[in-house]
C-alpha positions as a LaTeX table, in Angstrom:
\begin{tabular}{lrrr}
\hline
Residue & $x$ (\AA) & $y$ (\AA) & $z$ (\AA) \\
\hline
Met1 & $-15.24$ & $-19.25$ & $-2.71$ \\
Thr2 & $-13.15$ & $-18.34$ & 0.39 \\
Thr3 & $-10.35$ & $-15.55$ & $-0.25$ \\
Thr4 & $-6.83$ & $-16.96$ & $-0.03$ \\
Ile5 & $-4.30$ & $-15.01$ & 1.04 \\
Val6 & 0.07 & $-15.30$ & 0.92 \\
Leu7 & 1.21 & $-14.08$ & 3.23 \\
Asp8 & 5.53 & $-13.59$ & 3.52 \\
Ala9 & 6.33 & $-14.42$ & 6.70 \\
Met10 & 10.06 & $-13.18$ & 6.24 \\
Gly11 & 9.13 & $-9.53$ & 5.40 \\
Thr12 & 9.07 & $-7.69$ & 8.88 \\
Asp13 & 12.34 & $-6.61$ & 10.66 \\
Asp14 & 10.90 & $-8.25$ & 13.52 \\
Arg15 & 9.83 & $-11.52$ & 11.69 \\
Pro16 & 8.11 & $-14.46$ & 11.78 \\
Thr17 & 6.74 & $-12.89$ & 15.07 \\
Pro18 & 4.13 & $-10.65$ & 13.58 \\
Glu19 & 3.58 & $-12.14$ & 10.31 \\
Leu20 & 2.13 & $-15.17$ & 12.56 \\
Gln21 & 0.24 & $-13.56$ & 14.40 \\
Ala22 & $-1.28$ & $-11.44$ & 12.05 \\
Ala23 & $-2.34$ & $-14.89$ & 10.25 \\
Val24 & $-3.34$ & $-16.13$ & 13.14 \\
Asn25 & $-5.97$ & $-13.52$ & 14.04 \\
Gly26 & $-6.74$ & $-13.33$ & 10.33 \\
Ala27 & $-7.74$ & $-16.11$ & 9.52 \\
Asp28 & $-10.34$ & $-16.47$ & 12.07 \\
Ser29 & $-11.74$ & $-12.30$ & 11.77 \\
Leu30 & $-11.34$ & $-11.65$ & 8.76 \\
Asp31 & $-12.63$ & $-14.92$ & 7.27 \\
Ile32 & $-9.71$ & $-16.16$ & 4.95 \\
Asn33 & $-7.16$ & $-18.95$ & 3.72 \\
Ile34 & $-3.84$ & $-17.99$ & 4.87 \\
Ile35 & $-0.80$ & $-19.42$ & 2.99 \\
Leu36 & 2.48 & $-18.18$ & 5.45 \\
Val37 & 5.72 & $-18.80$ & 3.69 \\
Gly38 & 8.97 & $-18.91$ & 4.75 \\
Asp39 & 11.40 & $-21.35$ & 6.72 \\
Glu40 & 9.23 & $-24.13$ & 7.73 \\
Thr41 & 10.70 & $-25.36$ & 10.89 \\
Val42 & 10.59 & $-21.64$ & 12.39 \\
Leu43 & 6.86 & $-21.30$ & 11.01 \\
Ser44 & 5.65 & $-24.54$ & 12.43 \\
Glu45 & 7.45 & $-23.89$ & 15.95 \\
Gly46 & 5.73 & $-20.43$ & 16.43 \\
Leu47 & 2.57 & $-21.32$ & 14.92 \\
Arg48 & 2.28 & $-24.04$ & 17.86 \\
Ala49 & 3.34 & $-21.53$ & 20.37 \\
Leu50 & 0.66 & $-19.39$ & 19.52 \\
Pro51 & $-2.93$ & $-20.01$ & 20.68 \\
Gly52 & $-6.02$ & $-20.12$ & 18.43 \\
Asp53 & $-7.36$ & $-22.01$ & 15.69 \\
Lys54 & $-4.90$ & $-22.35$ & 12.84 \\
Ser55 & $-6.71$ & $-24.94$ & 10.59 \\
Arg56 & $-7.28$ & $-21.76$ & 7.81 \\
Ile57 & $-3.38$ & $-21.66$ & 7.88 \\
Arg58 & $-1.06$ & $-23.65$ & 6.06 \\
Ile59 & 3.00 & $-23.21$ & 5.86 \\
Val60 & 5.10 & $-23.46$ & 2.19 \\
His61 & 8.54 & $-23.90$ & 2.63 \\
Ala62 & 10.61 & $-21.30$ & 1.64 \\
Pro63 & 14.48 & $-21.58$ & 2.40 \\
Glu64 & 15.63 & $-17.95$ & 2.04 \\
Ala65 & 14.85 & $-14.67$ & 2.91 \\
Leu66 & 15.09 & $-11.63$ & 1.53 \\
Glu67 & 17.26 & $-8.56$ & 3.38 \\
Met68 & 16.26 & $-4.64$ & 3.54 \\
Ser69 & 19.79 & $-4.35$ & 2.26 \\
Asp70 & 19.94 & $-6.86$ & $-0.91$ \\
His71 & 20.75 & $-5.65$ & $-3.90$ \\
Ile72 & 19.23 & $-6.93$ & $-6.97$ \\
Gln73 & 22.19 & $-8.53$ & $-7.84$ \\
Asp74 & 21.38 & $-10.75$ & $-4.18$ \\
Ala75 & 18.17 & $-11.39$ & $-4.82$ \\
Arg76 & 18.51 & $-13.13$ & $-8.20$ \\
Ala77 & 20.80 & $-15.51$ & $-6.49$ \\
Lys78 & 17.73 & $-16.21$ & $-4.09$ \\
Lys79 & 16.08 & $-18.56$ & $-6.15$ \\
Asn80 & 13.50 & $-19.70$ & $-3.33$ \\
Asn81 & 13.27 & $-16.83$ & $-1.23$ \\
Ser82 & 9.97 & $-16.26$ & 0.43 \\
Met83 & 8.31 & $-13.40$ & $-2.41$ \\
Ala84 & 9.17 & $-15.96$ & $-5.41$ \\
Val85 & 8.14 & $-18.28$ & $-4.12$ \\
Gly86 & 4.56 & $-16.69$ & $-2.11$ \\
Met87 & 4.10 & $-15.23$ & $-5.90$ \\
Ser88 & 4.25 & $-17.95$ & $-7.49$ \\
Leu89 & 1.69 & $-19.78$ & $-5.52$ \\
Val90 & $-0.35$ & $-16.79$ & $-6.85$ \\
Lys91 & 0.42 & $-17.38$ & $-9.71$ \\
Ala92 & $-0.56$ & $-20.46$ & $-9.97$ \\
Gly93 & $-3.82$ & $-20.11$ & $-8.88$ \\
Glu94 & $-3.56$ & $-20.98$ & $-4.97$ \\
Ala95 & $-4.25$ & $-17.82$ & $-3.73$ \\
Gln96 & $-5.82$ & $-14.51$ & $-4.54$ \\
Ala97 & $-3.25$ & $-12.37$ & $-3.53$ \\
Phe98 & 0.20 & $-11.77$ & $-2.10$ \\
Val99 & 1.12 & $-9.72$ & 0.89 \\
Thr100 & 4.80 & $-8.69$ & 2.58 \\
Ala101 & 6.72 & $-6.63$ & 4.46 \\
Gly102 & 9.74 & $-6.41$ & 2.80 \\
Asn103 & 12.04 & $-4.68$ & 0.24 \\
Thr104 & 9.74 & $-2.67$ & $-1.61$ \\
Gly105 & 12.37 & $-2.87$ & $-4.52$ \\
Met106 & 12.32 & $-6.74$ & $-4.33$ \\
Ala107 & 8.52 & $-6.66$ & $-4.23$ \\
Met108 & 8.61 & $-4.56$ & $-7.48$ \\
Tyr109 & 11.20 & $-6.71$ & $-9.14$ \\
Phe110 & 9.81 & $-10.10$ & $-8.38$ \\
Gly111 & 6.23 & $-9.00$ & $-8.86$ \\
Thr112 & 6.96 & $-7.98$ & $-12.21$ \\
Lys113 & 8.85 & $-10.77$ & $-13.41$ \\
Thr114 & 5.86 & $-13.09$ & $-11.92$ \\
Phe115 & 2.89 & $-11.51$ & $-12.76$ \\
Gly116 & 4.10 & $-9.15$ & $-16.01$ \\
Leu117 & 2.26 & $-5.68$ & $-16.49$ \\
Ile118 & $-1.61$ & $-5.42$ & $-17.48$ \\
Pro119 & $-1.26$ & $-4.95$ & $-20.71$ \\
Gly120 & $-1.00$ & $-1.49$ & $-21.97$ \\
Val121 & 0.25 & $-0.34$ & $-18.41$ \\
Ile122 & 4.33 & 0.90 & $-18.64$ \\
Arg123 & 5.03 & 0.99 & $-15.26$ \\
Pro124 & 3.70 & $-0.20$ & $-11.94$ \\
Cys125 & 2.80 & 2.70 & $-9.21$ \\
Leu126 & 3.11 & 2.11 & $-5.39$ \\
Cys127 & $-0.25$ & 3.53 & $-3.79$ \\
Ala128 & $-1.00$ & 4.86 & 0.04 \\
Thr129 & $-3.92$ & 6.47 & 1.78 \\
Phe130 & $-3.24$ & 9.62 & 4.07 \\
Pro131 & $-6.00$ & 10.89 & 6.28 \\
Val132 & $-7.50$ & 13.99 & 4.97 \\
Lys133 & $-10.49$ & 16.39 & 6.04 \\
Asn134 & $-13.97$ & 14.31 & 5.96 \\
Gly135 & $-12.07$ & 10.85 & 4.50 \\
Lys136 & $-9.15$ & 9.46 & 3.13 \\
Cys137 & $-7.03$ & 10.43 & 0.08 \\
Val138 & $-5.35$ & 8.04 & $-2.17$ \\
Ile139 & $-1.42$ & 8.85 & $-3.61$ \\
Val140 & 0.24 & 7.76 & $-6.17$ \\
Asp141 & 3.18 & 7.03 & $-6.83$ \\
Ile142 & 4.65 & 7.14 & $-3.24$ \\
Gly143 & 8.43 & 5.28 & $-4.60$ \\
Ala144 & 8.13 & 2.72 & $-7.20$ \\
Asn145 & 9.46 & 5.17 & $-9.84$ \\
Ala146 & 11.83 & 7.95 & $-8.71$ \\
Glu147 & 12.07 & 9.10 & $-12.53$ \\
Cys148 & 8.63 & 9.43 & $-14.70$ \\
Arg149 & 7.37 & 10.45 & $-17.95$ \\
Pro150 & 4.06 & 11.89 & $-18.84$ \\
Glu151 & 2.50 & 9.58 & $-19.74$ \\
Phe152 & 3.08 & 7.43 & $-16.06$ \\
Leu153 & 1.74 & 9.68 & $-14.72$ \\
Val154 & $-1.76$ & 9.40 & $-16.76$ \\
Gln155 & $-2.16$ & 5.60 & $-15.79$ \\
Phe156 & $-1.18$ & 6.48 & $-12.30$ \\
Gly157 & $-4.35$ & 8.79 & $-12.11$ \\
Gln158 & $-6.64$ & 6.25 & $-13.83$ \\
Met159 & $-5.12$ & 3.57 & $-11.75$ \\
Gly160 & $-5.87$ & 5.16 & $-8.80$ \\
Ala161 & $-9.76$ & 6.42 & $-9.44$ \\
Val162 & $-10.07$ & 2.54 & $-9.71$ \\
Tyr163 & $-8.34$ & 1.85 & $-6.66$ \\
Ser164 & $-10.19$ & 5.24 & $-4.66$ \\
Arg165 & $-13.63$ & 4.13 & $-5.88$ \\
Leu166 & $-13.18$ & 0.61 & $-5.08$ \\
Leu167 & $-11.81$ & 0.06 & $-1.67$ \\
Leu168 & $-12.62$ & 3.82 & $-0.43$ \\
Gly169 & $-16.08$ & 4.35 & $-1.55$ \\
Ala170 & $-15.65$ & 7.33 & $-3.80$ \\
Ser171 & $-18.13$ & 7.06 & $-6.83$ \\
Asn172 & $-16.62$ & 9.51 & $-8.89$ \\
Pro173 & $-13.25$ & 10.19 & $-7.87$ \\
Arg174 & $-11.68$ & 13.19 & $-8.79$ \\
Val175 & $-7.97$ & 13.25 & $-9.41$ \\
Gly176 & $-5.16$ & 16.27 & $-8.90$ \\
Leu177 & $-1.65$ & 16.57 & $-10.11$ \\
Leu178 & 0.25 & 17.49 & $-6.86$ \\
Ala179 & 2.50 & 21.13 & $-8.19$ \\
Asn180 & 3.49 & 23.93 & $-6.34$ \\
Gly181 & 0.45 & 26.03 & $-7.71$ \\
Glu182 & $-2.47$ & 25.84 & $-8.41$ \\
Glu183 & $-2.40$ & 27.41 & $-12.23$ \\
Glu184 & $-2.14$ & 25.39 & $-15.41$ \\
Gly185 & 1.39 & 25.60 & $-16.26$ \\
Lys186 & 2.61 & 25.71 & $-12.72$ \\
Gly187 & 5.36 & 23.07 & $-11.92$ \\
Asn188 & 8.37 & 21.42 & $-13.54$ \\
Glu189 & 8.62 & 19.87 & $-17.05$ \\
Leu190 & 7.16 & 16.94 & $-15.96$ \\
Val191 & 3.53 & 18.23 & $-14.49$ \\
Lys192 & 3.69 & 21.16 & $-17.08$ \\
Ala193 & 3.72 & 18.14 & $-19.85$ \\
Ala194 & 1.51 & 15.62 & $-17.70$ \\
Gly195 & $-1.36$ & 18.17 & $-16.96$ \\
Pro196 & $-2.77$ & 18.52 & $-21.02$ \\
Leu197 & $-3.03$ & 14.70 & $-20.75$ \\
Met198 & $-4.24$ & 14.01 & $-17.95$ \\
Arg199 & $-6.94$ & 16.29 & $-18.50$ \\
Glu200 & $-7.78$ & 14.32 & $-22.25$ \\
Gln201 & $-7.30$ & 10.83 & $-20.23$ \\
Val202 & $-8.02$ & 10.80 & $-16.65$ \\
Gln203 & $-12.14$ & 10.98 & $-15.81$ \\
Gly204 & $-12.29$ & 13.24 & $-13.06$ \\
Phe205 & $-9.39$ & 15.24 & $-13.43$ \\
Val206 & $-9.39$ & 18.69 & $-11.60$ \\
Gly207 & $-5.94$ & 20.34 & $-12.58$ \\
Asn208 & $-3.34$ & 21.01 & $-10.18$ \\
Ile209 & $-3.45$ & 20.79 & $-6.52$ \\
Glu210 & $-1.01$ & 21.79 & $-3.50$ \\
Gly211 & $-0.68$ & 20.46 & $-0.05$ \\
Lys212 & $-3.23$ & 22.35 & 0.97 \\
Glu213 & $-5.98$ & 21.18 & $-1.38$ \\
Leu214 & $-4.69$ & 17.48 & $-1.32$ \\
Phe215 & $-4.90$ & 17.78 & 2.95 \\
Ala216 & $-9.00$ & 19.64 & 2.84 \\
Gly217 & $-10.05$ & 16.50 & 1.10 \\
Met218 & $-10.56$ & 18.64 & $-2.41$ \\
Val219 & $-9.32$ & 15.41 & $-4.43$ \\
Asp220 & $-9.59$ & 11.65 & $-3.94$ \\
Val221 & $-6.30$ & 10.83 & $-5.63$ \\
Ala222 & $-3.32$ & 12.54 & $-5.96$ \\
Val223 & $-0.63$ & 11.64 & $-8.87$ \\
Thr224 & 3.17 & 12.55 & $-8.20$ \\
Asp225 & 6.49 & 10.81 & $-9.30$ \\
Gly226 & 7.46 & 8.74 & $-6.98$ \\
Phe227 & 10.40 & 10.52 & $-5.65$ \\
Thr228 & 8.39 & 12.92 & $-4.42$ \\
Gly229 & 5.72 & 11.13 & $-3.55$ \\
Asn230 & 8.26 & 8.93 & $-0.90$ \\
Val231 & 9.42 & 12.25 & 0.42 \\
Met232 & 6.06 & 13.44 & 1.13 \\
Leu233 & 4.52 & 10.21 & 2.44 \\
Lys234 & 8.28 & 10.01 & 4.92 \\
Ser235 & 7.73 & 13.42 & 6.12 \\
Val236 & 4.03 & 13.21 & 6.77 \\
Glu237 & 4.36 & 10.03 & 8.79 \\
Ala238 & 7.18 & 12.05 & 10.66 \\
Val239 & 5.03 & 15.30 & 11.61 \\
Ser240 & 2.41 & 13.10 & 12.80 \\
Lys241 & 4.36 & 11.20 & 14.82 \\
Leu242 & 5.84 & 14.70 & 16.46 \\
Ile243 & 2.53 & 16.19 & 16.94 \\
Leu244 & 0.87 & 12.72 & 18.93 \\
Glu245 & 4.21 & 13.11 & 20.71 \\
Thr246 & 4.21 & 16.40 & 21.55 \\
Leu247 & 0.42 & 16.48 & 22.69 \\
Lys248 & 1.23 & 13.72 & 24.96 \\
Ser249 & 4.03 & 14.98 & 26.40 \\
Glu250 & 2.65 & 18.70 & 26.69 \\
Leu251 & $-0.92$ & 16.82 & 28.32 \\
Met252 & 1.11 & 14.88 & 30.71 \\
Gly253 & 3.23 & 18.33 & 32.24 \\
Ser254 & 1.13 & 19.21 & 34.24 \\
Thr255 & $-2.46$ & 17.89 & 37.07 \\
Arg256 & $-4.48$ & 20.48 & 34.96 \\
Thr257 & $-4.05$ & 19.30 & 31.83 \\
Lys258 & $-4.13$ & 15.85 & 32.78 \\
Leu259 & $-7.28$ & 16.38 & 33.80 \\
Gly260 & $-8.67$ & 17.58 & 31.01 \\
Ala261 & $-6.35$ & 14.77 & 28.92 \\
Met262 & $-8.48$ & 12.35 & 30.62 \\
Leu263 & $-12.20$ & 14.03 & 29.45 \\
Ala264 & $-10.73$ & 14.50 & 25.86 \\
Lys265 & $-9.29$ & 10.96 & 25.68 \\
Pro266 & $-11.66$ & 10.07 & 23.13 \\
Ala267 & $-11.24$ & 12.80 & 20.31 \\
Phe268 & $-7.56$ & 11.90 & 20.95 \\
Ser269 & $-7.53$ & 8.84 & 20.33 \\
Asn270 & $-9.90$ & 9.00 & 17.63 \\
Val271 & $-7.08$ & 11.19 & 16.31 \\
Lys272 & $-4.07$ & 8.75 & 16.89 \\
Lys273 & $-6.04$ & 6.47 & 14.92 \\
Met274 & $-6.73$ & 8.72 & 11.80 \\
Leu275 & $-2.92$ & 9.52 & 11.68 \\
Asp276 & $-1.80$ & 5.30 & 12.62 \\
Pro277 & $-0.80$ & 3.51 & 9.57 \\
Ser278 & $-1.16$ & 0.48 & 11.06 \\
Glu279 & $-4.81$ & 1.05 & 10.01 \\
Val280 & $-3.90$ & 0.64 & 6.58 \\
Gly281 & $-0.78$ & $-1.99$ & 6.20 \\
Ala282 & 0.11 & $-2.01$ & 3.38 \\
Ala283 & $-0.03$ & $-0.31$ & $-0.13$ \\
Pro284 & $-0.62$ & $-1.88$ & $-3.50$ \\
Leu285 & 1.56 & $-2.05$ & $-6.37$ \\
Leu286 & $-0.79$ & $-0.98$ & $-9.07$ \\
Gly287 & $-0.22$ & $-1.91$ & $-12.64$ \\
Leu288 & 1.35 & $-5.56$ & $-11.95$ \\
Asn289 & $-0.99$ & $-8.41$ & $-13.62$ \\
Gly290 & $-1.84$ & $-9.47$ & $-9.94$ \\
Leu291 & $-2.35$ & $-8.10$ & $-6.20$ \\
Val292 & 0.87 & $-7.47$ & $-4.71$ \\
Phe293 & 0.38 & $-5.73$ & $-1.07$ \\
Val294 & 3.84 & $-3.80$ & 0.15 \\
Gly295 & 3.71 & $-3.05$ & 3.68 \\
His296 & 6.26 & $-1.05$ & 5.94 \\
Gly297 & 9.55 & $-3.34$ & 7.53 \\
Arg298 & 8.42 & $-1.94$ & 10.74 \\
Ser299 & 5.53 & $-3.37$ & 10.69 \\
Asp300 & 3.42 & $-4.93$ & 13.73 \\
Ala301 & 0.78 & $-7.93$ & 14.32 \\
Arg302 & $-1.84$ & $-5.01$ & 14.22 \\
Ala303 & $-0.04$ & $-3.46$ & 10.82 \\
Met304 & 0.18 & $-6.85$ & 9.16 \\
Leu305 & $-3.77$ & $-7.46$ & 9.86 \\
Ser306 & $-5.00$ & $-4.72$ & 8.15 \\
Ala307 & $-2.68$ & $-5.60$ & 5.55 \\
Leu308 & $-4.51$ & $-8.77$ & 5.27 \\
Gly309 & $-8.08$ & $-6.76$ & 5.33 \\
Gln310 & $-6.93$ & $-4.64$ & 2.57 \\
Ala311 & $-5.63$ & $-7.67$ & 0.31 \\
Lys312 & $-8.84$ & $-9.18$ & 1.28 \\
Lys313 & $-11.42$ & $-6.12$ & $-0.10$ \\
Ala314 & $-9.32$ & $-5.76$ & $-2.71$ \\
Val315 & $-9.66$ & $-9.43$ & $-4.37$ \\
Glu316 & $-13.51$ & $-9.14$ & $-2.78$ \\
Ser317 & $-14.31$ & $-6.06$ & $-4.73$ \\
Gly318 & $-12.89$ & $-6.71$ & $-8.18$ \\
Leu319 & $-9.92$ & $-4.56$ & $-8.25$ \\
Leu320 & $-7.98$ & $-6.37$ & $-10.28$ \\
Pro321 & $-10.14$ & $-6.82$ & $-13.42$ \\
Ser322 & $-11.14$ & $-3.21$ & $-12.94$ \\
Leu323 & $-8.05$ & $-2.00$ & $-13.04$ \\
Lys324 & $-7.37$ & $-4.19$ & $-16.50$ \\
Glu325 & $-10.62$ & $-2.31$ & $-17.59$ \\
Ser326 & $-9.20$ & 1.07 & $-16.93$ \\
Ile327 & $-6.25$ & 1.11 & $-19.21$ \\
His328 & $-7.72$ & $-1.39$ & $-21.74$ \\
Tyr329 & $-9.26$ & 1.86 & $-24.12$ \\
Gln330 & $-6.02$ & 3.61 & $-23.51$ \\
Glu331 & $-4.05$ & 0.55 & $-25.33$ \\
Gly332 & $-1.86$ & 1.89 & $-27.83$ \\
Ser333 & $-2.59$ & 5.79 & $-27.56$ \\
Leu334 & 0.56 & 6.86 & $-25.25$ \\
Ser335 & 3.74 & 6.70 & $-26.58$ \\
\hline
\end{tabular}
């Protein structure tokens, strides 16, 4: 059966242009069917203006759109917004996954309201993929839960390990707890309390890790609370951008360095690709009883295409049933 993905066409800052371009490119290159959700008139006109085959793209009308500035009261008043309509299509079985570059908080709210949580899951978490030495590392949580309890981190580790195994190919994922020291007993009260629980209940747990172990590729999954994870994510993105911009400025500074840059162009291109968040495109909300992927509001067409690719891989790898299995044996054991 061909995978069908719902794409919220009203999510990005430049909506719906990136979403429309990604839909046209993705339906063909990814071999998927796409349901675009948003203002039907706007989307139909936008699709007509783009070249390419549109036969695998369907439009479903949603008269309202959520804004990044919307609060929960605003969202509740917009009952026919593109997120709510799109997720309901997945819930009804018309598609297998939902992708948006809209408000993360609203995606979590409507995702929980529409799909509920996997039995046994206490809180969903947002999962990112970082480039590290010799591969990639899954980071959970990166912003869904600013305040966490120790048992939250246990489940984040369990779900992150499943994601790492299925989507990144880690056969036996190594799971670390992000702290300010490698020694057991280091960290704040949350980390100190979570460590022993994770050692008992998370397969592949290796103990505390610092940032240097993460980026040295010593773990496949790094677990933290959403506040720390979000600060880390934005800091890493900012540092990566600074490094690339500084390198470009220095290399273009003289004829000699320009010649060197030409010779090293393939290496620099590989580094740029490794650090580019558009290569991943979107982060899954793990723990929902449905597949929801959330991209950045500044996503361009390439980032949205990558997000569609991630969603397809999640569907076809059996991510959701595997997540359910990973939590099942923990039911009732966490307070």
